C-alpha positions as CSV (number, residue, x, y, z in Angstrom):
1,X,-65.1,12.7,34.7
2,X,-62.9,9.7,33.6
3,X,-59.3,11.8,33.5
4,X,-60.6,12.7,36.8
5,X,-60.8,8.9,37.9
6,X,-57.7,8.1,36.7
7,X,-56.4,10.6,38.4
8,X,-58.2,9.8,41.8
9,X,-56.4,5.8,41.0
10,X,-53.3,7.3,40.9
11,X,-53.3,9.2,43.8
12,X,-55.3,5.8,45.8
13,X,-51.9,4.1,44.7
14,X,-50.1,6.4,46.7
15,X,-48.8,7.9,43.9
16,X,-48.4,12.4,44.3
17,X,-49.7,13.2,41.1
18,X,-49.6,16.9,39.6
19,X,-51.0,17.7,36.4
20,X,-49.8,19.5,32.8
21,X,-52.2,19.9,30.4
22,X,-54.0,16.0,30.3
23,X,-51.3,14.9,31.9
24,X,-51.0,13.2,35.6
25,X,-46.8,13.7,36.5
26,X,-45.7,12.1,39.4
27,X,-42.5,10.2,41.1
28,X,-41.9,6.7,40.7
29,X,-39.2,4.3,42.7
30,X,-38.4,2.1,40.2
31,X,-39.5,-1.5,41.6
32,X,-36.9,-3.6,39.3
33,X,-34.5,-4.2,37.3
34,X,-31.3,-2.7,36.9
35,X,-32.8,0.8,37.9
36,X,-34.1,-0.6,41.3
37,X,-35.0,2.2,43.6
38,X,-34.0,4.8,41.4
39,X,-36.0,7.6,41.5
40,X,-37.4,8.8,38.0
41,X,-40.6,10.8,37.2
42,X,-43.7,10.1,35.5
43,X,-46.0,11.0,32.1
44,X,-49.2,9.2,31.6
45,X,-51.3,10.9,29.5
46,X,-55.3,10.6,31.4
47,X,-57.5,9.5,28.8
48,X,-61.0,11.7,28.9
49,X,-62.9,8.4,28.1
50,X,-60.6,6.4,30.9
51,X,-61.3,3.2,31.4
52,X,-62.5,2.4,27.8
53,X,-59.0,3.5,26.6
54,X,-55.3,3.1,28.7
55,X,-52.5,6.2,28.2
56,X,-51.0,5.4,25.2
57,X,-47.6,4.6,27.2
58,X,-45.7,6.6,30.1
59,X,-43.4,9.2,29.4
60,X,-40.3,9.1,31.5
61,X,-37.9,11.6,33.2
62,X,-34.7,11.7,32.6
63,X,-34.6,10.2,29.7
64,X,-34.1,6.6,29.7
65,X,-34.3,4.8,26.0
66,X,-36.2,1.6,26.2
67,X,-34.2,-1.5,25.1
68,X,-37.3,-2.9,23.3
69,X,-36.9,0.7,20.6
70,X,-40.1,2.5,20.7
71,X,-38.2,5.7,22.3
72,X,-39.7,9.2,21.4
73,X,-39.0,12.6,21.9
74,X,-41.2,14.1,24.4
75,X,-43.8,17.2,24.2
76,X,-43.0,17.3,28.1
77,X,-39.9,18.9,27.2
78,X,-35.7,17.7,27.2
79,X,-36.0,15.7,30.2
80,X,-37.9,13.4,28.5
81,X,-38.3,10.9,26.1
82,X,-41.9,9.3,25.5
83,X,-41.5,4.9,25.6
84,X,-44.2,4.4,22.4
85,X,-45.5,0.3,24.4
86,X,-49.1,0.4,24.6
87,X,-50.6,-1.9,27.3
88,X,-51.0,-5.5,25.1
89,X,-54.5,-6.7,25.7
90,X,-56.0,-3.9,28.1
91,X,-59.3,-5.1,27.0
92,X,-58.6,-8.4,29.2
93,X,-57.1,-6.9,31.9
94,X,-59.6,-5.1,34.6
95,X,-59.1,-2.0,33.3
96,X,-57.4,-0.1,36.7
97,X,-54.3,1.9,37.0
98,X,-53.3,-0.5,39.1
99,X,-53.0,-2.9,35.4
100,X,-51.7,-0.1,33.6
101,X,-48.5,0.7,36.6
102,X,-48.7,-3.4,36.2
103,X,-47.7,-2.8,32.4
104,X,-45.3,0.0,33.3
105,X,-43.4,-2.6,36.3
106,X,-42.7,-4.7,33.1
107,X,-41.3,-1.8,31.1
108,X,-38.8,-1.3,33.7
109,X,-38.2,-5.2,34.4
110,X,-37.0,-5.5,30.8
111,X,-34.0,-2.6,30.9
């Protein structure tokens, strides 16, 4: 049920979500930074206990390394990279998808 809420909130924000296992996959137009207006795909783990737990970090395709490191092979496939960039201060946030996507935007701003 909590994962369904996570996906529902993504859809309310206008994302066209498909599921692969427990991952919400969707196109994302980068809103800021050096990749502004480029479209990538994001893969976000939909936690079964959301909103208690946020997704651990985004999977990004095509493979784009994050300048702060913590980039790993993604089990979503060779065209994906996992950014191990957890949401800092989740417990103090609104604990919703809008807050998580603001975190994702900040990560792209750092590129």
